[in-house]
BAFI-3210 file (N, C-alpha, C; in Angstrom, 3 decimals, decimal comma, padded with zeros to 6 digits):
// residues 211
n [1|2|3|4|5|6|7|8|9|10|11|12|13|14|15|16|17|18|19|20|21|22|23|24|25|26|27|28|29|30|31|32|33|34|35|36|37|38|39|40|41|42|43|44|45|46|47|48|49|50|51|52|53|54|55|56|57|58|59|60|61|62|63|64|65|66|67|68|69|70|71|72|73|74|75|76|77|78|79|80|81|82|83|84|85|86|87|88|89|90|91|92|93|94|95|96|97|98|99|100|101|102|103|104|105|106|107|108|109|110|111|112|113|114|115|116|117|118|119|120|121|122|123|124|125|126|127|128|129|130|131|132|133|134|135|136|137|138|139|140|141|142|143|144|145|146|147|148|149|150|151|152|153|154|155|156|157|158|159|160|161|162|163|164|165|166|167|168|169|170|171|172|173|174|175|176|177|178|179|180|181|182|183|184|185|186|187|188|189|190|191|192|193|194|195|196|197|198|199|200|201|202|203|204|205|206|207|208|209|210|211]
n.u [012,824|014,268|016,244|017,671|019,444|020,186|021,430|019,270|017,512|015,543|015,771|013,952|012,940|013,255|012,239|012,738|012,776|012,150|013,162|012,038|012,927|010,671|008,978|007,996|010,217|010,921|010,818|011,473|008,988|007,555|008,676|007,843|005,124|005,200|006,267|004,249|001,527|-000,313|-000,752|-003,009|-003,509|-005,567|-006,934|-008,597|-007,171|-006,587|-004,497|-003,827|-002,031|000,440|003,065|006,267|005,286|005,963|004,703|002,171|002,972|004,390|002,250|000,793|002,643|002,502|000,130|-002,320|-005,148|-004,791|-005,359|-003,965|-003,300|-002,410|-002,094|-000,065|001,262|003,741|004,330|002,311|003,153|005,785|005,074|003,724|005,874|007,358|005,734|005,584|008,361|008,482|006,474|006,496|006,838|004,693|001,754|-000,949|-003,749|-003,356|-003,610|-003,228|-004,234|-004,698|-005,381|-007,117|-007,101|-010,095|-011,204|-010,907|-012,399|-015,439|-018,688|-019,687|-017,559|-015,620|-013,223|-010,847|-008,588|-007,510|-004,920|-002,885|-000,239|-000,101|000,645|001,824|002,905|002,827|002,728|003,838|003,920|006,668|007,937|007,787|009,301|009,003|009,618|008,457|006,439|005,369|006,636|006,056|003,307|003,240|004,101|002,730|000,959|-000,680|-001,690|-002,067|-001,041|-002,853|-004,553|-004,864|-005,119|-007,567|-009,412|-009,017|-009,944|-012,639|-013,829|-013,031|-014,418|-016,579|-015,757|-014,776|-015,009|-017,297|-015,727|-013,419|-010,234|-008,800|-005,601|-003,170|-000,417|000,641|002,078|003,813|004,386|002,209|-001,233|-002,615|-004,889|-006,668|-006,804|-007,966|-010,413|-011,420|-011,504|-013,482|-015,556|-016,272|-016,922|-015,196|-013,478|-010,126|-006,756|-003,320|-000,814|001,923|005,016|007,437|010,484|011,859|014,376|013,285|010,690|007,850|006,596|003,648|001,567|-001,720|-004,655|-007,867|-011,464|-014,982|-017,171]
n.v [014,405|012,687|010,092|007,457|004,529|002,556|-000,190|-001,006|001,052|003,431|006,416|009,112|012,010|013,659|012,079|009,266|005,973|002,857|-000,480|-003,893|-007,334|-009,154|-007,729|-006,398|-004,447|-001,191|-000,683|-000,536|-000,280|000,910|003,570|004,347|004,690|006,651|008,821|009,176|009,590|012,369|014,206|016,081|018,478|017,753|015,713|012,535|009,566|006,130|003,494|000,288|-002,704|-001,539|-002,093|-001,061|001,392|003,672|004,971|005,675|007,339|009,431|010,532|011,495|013,409|015,235|016,298|015,060|013,198|010,109|006,587|003,494|000,123|-003,378|-006,863|-008,163|-008,606|-007,893|-005,696|-003,774|-003,178|-002,063|000,071|001,606|002,255|003,899|005,872|007,144|007,847|009,927|011,728|014,565|015,827|015,306|016,316|015,654|013,606|010,349|006,821|003,290|000,015|-003,480|-005,946|-007,504|-006,219|-004,618|-005,088|-003,824|-001,626|000,447|000,021|002,263|003,934|006,343|007,564|009,914|008,930|005,635|003,457|000,924|-001,431|-004,147|-007,794|-008,732|-010,515|-013,519|-016,451|-019,693|-022,700|-023,321|-020,870|-019,964|-018,934|-019,744|-020,193|-017,760|-017,107|-014,518|-013,096|-014,399|-014,083|-011,306|-011,246|-013,175|-013,256|-015,054|-017,552|-016,092|-013,652|-011,902|-012,311|-011,165|-008,447|-008,608|-008,840|-006,559|-004,598|-005,525|-004,368|-001,674|000,561|000,752|002,234|004,710|008,157|010,198|011,512|010,281|008,197|005,073|003,450|001,306|-000,995|-002,595|-005,462|-006,240|-008,814|-010,164|-011,012|-008,951|-008,784|-010,134|-008,499|-006,106|-007,183|-007,560|-004,976|-004,068|-005,730|-004,714|-002,234|-000,027|002,844|003,542|004,787|004,849|005,949|006,075|004,563|002,176|000,689|-002,383|-004,437|-007,182|-006,487|-004,526|-002,004|-000,541|002,109|002,101|004,187|004,245|004,680|005,102|004,389]
n.w [-002,705|-000,197|000,650|002,725|003,480|006,344|008,490|010,230|010,211|008,206|006,581|005,584|003,970|006,422|008,319|010,581|010,109|011,506|010,725|010,273|010,487|009,884|008,393|005,272|003,564|002,495|-001,037|-004,616|-005,640|-003,458|-003,493|-005,919|-005,614|-003,611|-005,014|-006,942|-005,987|-005,141|-002,325|-000,316|002,254|005,035|003,712|003,752|004,329|003,616|004,152|003,136|004,012|005,183|006,116|007,119|007,455|005,971|003,816|004,673|006,989|005,550|004,176|006,405|007,220|005,380|006,004|005,709|007,024|008,436|008,241|008,706|008,010|008,698|008,229|009,424|012,616|013,446|011,756|012,510|015,041|014,551|013,026|014,988|016,577|014,772|014,375|016,887|017,128|015,091|015,513|016,036|013,786|012,212|010,603|010,354|011,746|012,887|012,653|013,310|012,580|013,199|010,786|007,982|004,847|004,166|006,499|008,921|008,915|009,595|008,325|006,974|006,509|004,725|002,360|000,895|-000,490|-001,098|-000,522|-001,776|-001,809|-003,210|-002,918|-005,871|-007,688|-009,702|-008,039|-006,655|-004,576|-004,579|-004,501|-001,921|001,160|003,607|007,177|009,523|007,908|007,357|005,410|003,116|002,961|002,449|-000,226|-001,879|-004,622|-005,654|-008,153|-010,631|-009,922|-009,080|-007,064|-004,506|-005,268|-006,676|-004,446|-003,217|-005,328|-005,495|-003,360|-003,030|-004,056|-002,372|-000,297|-000,973|-001,129|-003,230|-005,235|-004,908|-004,929|-005,600|-005,292|-006,606|-007,151|-010,177|-011,794|-014,839|-015,045|-014,263|-015,163|-017,386|-018,973|-017,525|-015,309|-016,325|-016,924|-014,323|-013,227|-014,977|-014,246|-011,519|-012,061|-012,227|-013,285|-014,768|-014,725|-015,719|-013,811|-013,580|-014,626|-014,205|-015,120|-014,120|-014,283|-015,970|-015,629|-015,736|-013,588|-012,728|-011,546|-010,800|-010,959|-009,651|-009,861|-009,214|-011,779]
ca.u [012,559|015,506|016,150|019,014|019,265|021,218|021,054|018,072|016,601|015,336|015,732|013,099|012,208|013,498|011,798|013,535|011,850|012,774|012,818|011,993|013,111|009,507|008,195|008,397|011,101|010,647|011,621|011,241|007,533|007,292|009,050|007,054|003,928|005,501|006,475|003,212|000,309|-000,186|-001,599|-003,472|-003,854|-006,911|-007,536|-008,733|-006,439|-006,488|-003,451|-003,648|-000,705|001,398|004,343|006,924|004,609|006,662|003,846|001,185|003,529|004,622|000,958|000,516|003,553|002,074|-001,129|-003,563|-005,415|-004,416|-005,663|-003,404|-003,435|-001,561|-002,412|001,221|001,343|005,063|004,286|001,562|004,093|006,873|004,364|003,535|007,166|007,707|004,805|006,057|009,579|008,342|005,225|006,650|006,912|003,575|000,708|-002,325|-004,150|-002,751|-004,100|-002,833|-004,973|-004,292|-006,446|-007,015|-007,818|-011,089|-011,878|-010,653|-013,289|-016,808|-019,404|-019,847|-016,340|-015,345|-011,896|-010,482|-007,769|-007,202|-003,677|-002,423|000,779|-000,456|001,431|001,436|003,660|002,245|003,486|003,346|004,517|008,140|008,394|007,627|010,573|008,792|009,895|007,238|005,344|004,856|007,243|005,222|001,947|003,460|004,581|001,990|-000,091|-001,563|-001,241|-001,976|-000,618|-003,985|-005,546|-005,190|-005,600|-008,942|-009,952|-009,001|-010,764|-013,978|-014,352|-012,396|-015,402|-017,612|-015,180|-014,416|-016,024|-017,805|-014,758|-012,165|-009,513|-007,935|-004,342|-002,445|000,723|000,493|003,321|003,686|004,436|000,868|-002,177|-003,272|-006,264|-007,552|-006,946|-008,934|-011,789|-011,799|-011,912|-014,838|-016,709|-016,557|-017,425|-014,077|-012,511|-008,807|-005,734|-001,976|-000,240|003,342|005,544|008,889|011,041|012,798|014,940|012,465|009,338|007,315|005,687|002,602|000,637|-003,109|-005,577|-009,178|-012,533|-016,170|-017,707]
ca.v [013,195|012,160|008,651|006,853|003,182|001,950|-001,509|-001,120|002,208|003,991|007,889|009,710|013,364|014,134|010,894|008,085|004,741|001,564|-001,559|-005,076|-008,459|-009,719|-006,804|-005,928|-003,265|-000,227|-000,958|000,298|-000,129|001,885|004,795|004,642|005,118|007,894|009,734|009,346|010,020|013,628|014,346|017,281|018,709|017,483|014,522|011,335|008,514|004,804|002,736|-001,195|-003,356|-000,521|-002,458|-000,277|002,621|004,925|005,735|006,373|008,499|010,478|011,262|012,228|014,493|016,389|017,030|014,306|012,388|008,863|005,310|002,435|-001,349|-004,597|-008,130|-008,664|-007,985|-007,154|-004,349|-002,948|-002,745|-001,232|001,401|002,428|002,844|004,829|007,060|007,706|008,600|010,918|012,435|015,903|016,509|014,887|017,382|015,069|012,626|009,061|005,568|002,038|-001,155|-004,733|-006,582|-007,946|-005,491|-003,602|-005,745|-002,879|-000,364|000,220|-000,194|003,594|004,787|006,796|008,136|010,429|008,127|004,405|003,112|-000,543|-001,986|-005,616|-008,857|-008,629|-011,449|-014,832|-017,352|-021,071|-023,171|-023,192|-019,573|-019,503|-019,004|-020,459|-019,346|-017,382|-016,923|-013,168|-012,577|-015,044|-013,399|-010,019|-011,277|-014,064|-012,885|-016,304|-018,085|-015,136|-012,394|-010,862|-012,803|-010,204|-007,371|-008,657|-008,669|-005,086|-003,895|-005,768|-003,556|-000,336|001,523|000,896|002,978|005,941|009,329|010,186|011,905|009,556|007,465|004,063|003,356|000,043|-001,443|-003,891|-005,909|-006,691|-010,243|-010,725|-011,028|-007,692|-008,970|-010,470|-007,276|-005,252|-007,861|-007,331|-003,483|-003,890|-006,436|-003,875|-000,816|000,875|003,439|003,503|005,265|004,405|007,274|006,026|003,300|002,037|-000,708|-003,003|-005,634|-007,732|-006,136|-003,122|-001,825|000,553|002,657|002,351|005,009|003,739|005,396|004,407|004,949]
ca.w [-001,882|000,209|001,386|003,020|004,210|007,238|008,687|010,937|009,921|007,003|006,694|004,433|004,252|007,879|009,264|010,866|010,113|011,902|009,901|011,025|009,647|009,560|007,772|004,065|003,610|001,327|-002,256|-005,717|-005,689|-002,453|-003,788|-007,034|-005,069|-002,995|-006,018|-007,797|-005,343|-004,570|-001,020|000,154|003,752|005,461|003,013|004,603|003,467|004,113|003,437|003,319|004,039|005,455|006,343|008,171|007,587|005,405|002,991|005,589|007,737|004,723|003,886|007,504|007,387|004,419|006,559|005,596|008,209|007,805|008,862|008,017|008,560|008,244|008,859|010,178|013,791|013,579|011,017|013,416|016,218|013,995|012,731|016,237|017,046|013,804|014,665|018,047|016,792|014,125|015,570|016,247|012,449|011,539|010,679|010,331|012,455|012,432|013,407|012,738|013,132|012,688|010,109|006,683|003,832|004,564|007,711|010,029|008,654|009,744|006,959|006,277|006,335|003,453|002,191|-000,390|-001,253|-000,481|-001,200|-001,472|-002,534|-002,861|-003,532|-007,302|-008,522|-009,784|-007,213|-006,178|-003,332|-004,752|-004,306|-000,474|001,875|004,970|008,357|010,183|006,909|007,044|004,218|002,088|003,023|001,812|-001,573|-002,426|-005,443|-006,160|-009,491|-011,750|-009,372|-008,946|-006,067|-003,467|-005,908|-006,980|-003,291|-003,068|-006,159|-005,355|-002,296|-002,777|-004,457|-001,342|000,826|-001,454|-001,400|-004,678|-006,034|-004,300|-005,773|-005,169|-005,901|-006,357|-008,045|-010,997|-012,443|-016,120|-015,049|-013,963|-016,250|-017,628|-019,514|-016,429|-014,466|-017,037|-016,751|-012,940|-013,327|-015,656|-013,363|-010,342|-012,530|-011,860|-014,213|-014,338|-015,495|-015,239|-013,544|-013,506|-015,058|-013,872|-015,607|-013,239|-014,876|-016,897|-015,244|-015,735|-012,465|-012,979|-010,471|-011,257|-010,159|-009,948|-009,280|-009,533|-013,063]
c.u [013,905|015,288|017,519|018,720|020,512|020,652|019,671|017,105|016,566|015,147|015,045|012,564|012,086|012,763|012,759|012,588|012,606|012,364|012,762|012,142|011,908|008,603|008,767|009,026|010,677|011,463|011,230|009,734|006,932|007,506|008,293|005,666|004,029|005,644|005,232|001,985|000,573|-001,141|-001,785|-003,734|-005,283|-007,705|-007,529|-008,188|-006,374|-005,402|-003,522|-002,322|000,369|002,760|005,116|006,109|005,011|005,567|002,690|001,721|003,883|003,249|000,558|001,379|003,218|000,661|-002,363|-003,936|-005,669|-004,865|-004,854|-003,478|-002,521|-002,027|-001,210|001,221|002,674|004,961|003,433|002,383|005,098|006,244|004,169|004,773|007,556|006,919|005,368|007,396|009,472|007,109|005,331|006,540|005,628|002,507|-000,692|-002,550|-003,519|-003,236|-003,542|-003,724|-004,530|-005,514|-006,209|-007,790|-008,869|-011,773|-011,732|-011,635|-014,648|-017,522|-019,553|-018,800|-015,914|-013,914|-011,705|-009,589|-007,533|-006,028|-003,281|-001,356|000,753|000,540|000,932|002,210|002,858|003,190|002,942|004,117|006,145|008,713|008,466|008,903|010,347|009,069|008,586|006,074|004,862|005,408|006,432|003,864|002,190|003,742|003,710|000,838|-001,011|-001,032|-001,101|-001,523|-001,689|-004,963|-005,969|-005,626|-007,082|-009,766|-010,072|-009,995|-012,247|-014,631|-013,952|-013,521|-016,462|-017,011|-014,582|-015,501|-016,282|-016,582|-013,447|-011,554|-008,783|-006,646|-003,690|-001,285|000,364|001,764|003,062|003,837|003,167|-000,106|-003,074|-004,692|-007,222|-007,789|-008,042|-010,360|-012,220|-012,314|-013,272|-015,907|-017,110|-016,812|-016,435|-013,365|-011,173|-007,856|-004,307|-001,173|001,351|003,864|006,954|009,358|012,108|013,244|013,858|010,993|009,014|006,222|004,879|001,812|-000,678|-003,853|-006,998|-010,210|-013,771|-016,671|-018,805]
c.v [012,607|010,954|008,294|005,550|003,096|000,588|-001,831|-000,053|002,759|005,569|008,438|010,945|013,734|013,115|009,841|006,903|003,511|000,480|-002,838|-006,340|-009,299|-008,923|-006,436|-004,649|-002,346|-000,615|-000,185|000,604|000,924|003,227|005,262|005,255|006,461|009,030|010,091|010,017|011,481|013,804|015,785|017,400|018,335|016,335|013,285|010,190|007,109|003,986|001,217|-001,766|-002,310|-000,904|-001,628|001,089|003,744|005,661|006,475|007,427|009,705|011,302|012,083|013,518|015,622|016,925|016,205|013,453|010,844|007,678|004,363|001,126|-002,332|-005,744|-008,719|-007,981|-007,228|-005,792|-003,364|-002,368|-001,939|000,161|002,415|003,077|003,869|006,026|007,825|008,449|009,785|011,900|013,878|016,614|016,066|015,917|016,834|014,103|011,211|007,904|004,429|000,934|-002,368|-005,397|-006,785|-007,021|-004,526|-004,115|-004,722|-001,616|-000,721|000,362|001,091|004,465|005,065|007,586|008,776|009,693|006,732|003,803|001,657|-000,935|-003,527|-006,582|-008,944|-009,573|-012,749|-015,694|-018,772|-021,478|-023,123|-021,843|-019,127|-019,710|-019,667|-019,515|-018,964|-017,151|-015,617|-012,673|-013,115|-014,356|-012,041|-010,016|-012,401|-013,484|-013,836|-016,615|-017,006|-013,780|-011,407|-011,374|-011,794|-008,848|-007,326|-008,413|-007,210|-004,360|-004,303|-004,961|-002,072|000,736|001,725|002,004|004,454|006,990|009,416|010,636|011,340|008,704|006,283|003,935|001,857|-000,157|-002,643|-004,126|-006,438|-008,282|-010,976|-010,555|-009,727|-007,770|-009,314|-009,330|-006,375|-005,802|-007,570|-005,993|-003,284|-004,450|-005,391|-002,421|000,217|001,609|003,466|004,313|004,865|005,758|007,189|004,576|003,277|000,705|-001,127|-004,250|-006,064|-007,445|-004,738|-003,010|-000,542|000,839|002,899|003,278|004,610|004,531|004,783|005,111|005,630]
c.w [-001,489|001,082|001,610|003,869|005,239|007,554|009,348|010,843|008,511|007,228|005,449|004,820|005,847|008,766|009,434|010,963|010,377|010,994|010,877|010,034|009,097|008,788|006,314|004,060|002,305|000,130|-003,258|-005,872|-004,697|-002,836|-005,019|-006,602|-004,365|-003,978|-006,798|-007,213|-004,811|-003,390|-000,631|001,618|003,901|004,756|004,062|003,786|004,345|003,332|003,958|003,251|004,182|005,750|007,510|008,323|006,866|004,537|003,809|006,473|006,768|004,341|005,134|007,702|006,513|004,794|006,377|006,887|007,788|008,837|008,162|008,653|007,975|008,905|009,672|011,493|014,006|012,891|011,922|014,524|015,709|013,676|013,944|016,690|016,101|013,998|015,753|017,899|016,053|014,379|015,656|014,897|011,700|011,741|010,912|011,460|011,958|013,379|012,668|013,484|012,401|012,037|008,624|005,591|004,508|006,012|008,997|009,931|009,021|008,359|006,262|006,208|005,047|003,415|000,827|-001,221|-000,419|-001,320|-000,692|-002,384|-002,367|-003,430|-004,952|-008,328|-008,452|-008,923|-006,921|-005,034|-003,398|-004,388|-002,713|000,226|003,243|006,088|009,119|009,262|006,563|005,746|002,875|001,930|002,238|000,259|-002,512|-003,317|-005,973|-007,647|-010,647|-011,246|-008,925|-007,788|-005,024|-004,018|-006,218|-005,698|-003,014|-003,982|-006,075|-004,202|-002,152|-003,185|-003,301|-000,189|000,278|-001,443|-002,859|-005,618|-005,548|-005,286|-005,067|-005,893|-005,679|-007,381|-008,921|-011,584|-013,843|-016,262|-014,632|-015,309|-016,389|-018,222|-018,389|-015,516|-015,044|-016,910|-015,271|-012,722|-013,932|-014,807|-012,206|-010,794|-012,136|-013,222|-013,791|-015,161|-014,942|-015,165|-013,738|-013,894|-014,743|-014,397|-014,612|-013,744|-015,951|-016,697|-015,345|-014,562|-012,909|-011,785|-011,220|-010,308|-010,524|-009,219|-009,772|-010,864|-012,766]
res [m|e|k|e|f|s|s|n|f|f|h|f|n|n|m|k|i|e|l|h|p|e|v|y|e|p|a|e|d|t|f|q|i|l|e|t|i|k|v|k|e|e|e|k|i|f|e|i|g|t|g|c|g|i|i|a|l|e|c|c|r|l|g|a|n|v|l|c|s|d|i|n|p|y|a|v|d|i|v|k|k|n|y|n|c|n|k|k|i|l|k|g|d|f|k|v|k|k|g|d|l|f|s|v|l|s|r|n|e|k|f|d|k|i|i|f|n|p|p|y|l|p|t|n|s|k|d|f|v|g|g|s|g|w|f|d|i|a|t|d|g|g|k|d|g|l|e|i|t|e|r|y|l|s|n|v|g|n|y|l|y|k|n|g|y|g|y|f|i|f|s|s|l|s|d|r|v|r|l|e|s|i|l|e|e|y|s|l|s|f|s|i|l|n|k|y|r|f|d|n|e|l|l|e|v|y|q|v|s|l|k]
***
């Protein structure tokens, strides 16, 4: 996995990814997901909150058929640019839509993998940076850090194939007991595939499936 940052671009596995000041940039959690999830050719993948599109585009480069989405219009625009810049080396189909979580899907759509790097930190109004508000949306996990994650988990099972999996990042700064209660409430089995220590925080990649 080769990566290199410059001021306005991100280079990764022979792809050139443009960055945008209003869009969440690839960080430790991004690379943790990329290192963890194994993608097969022809798999059908949905990525929520795609940001600059690096995860979705890498899945497509490996041969998966990808749909990605983001509520941030700047993210959708930059993903389109990044797709056009790299489409010669992408093997799978690729689409991007603007919308919140599963709102971009039709009722009967199913996927092999659904990937989400949600806002996972407990936040309050003192943590907000203001401005356009898009950065706050990308990082606001609510009081317990699980507000958006719960919305994801409440619906992910409806859009997975029988043997499909959902993936998300969890932070040890959030409420693990509450998370496990949510997983039980929505009849989701889980395993932790990867752990990464960052300062005083442990980031974990969860894999979930229907029981």
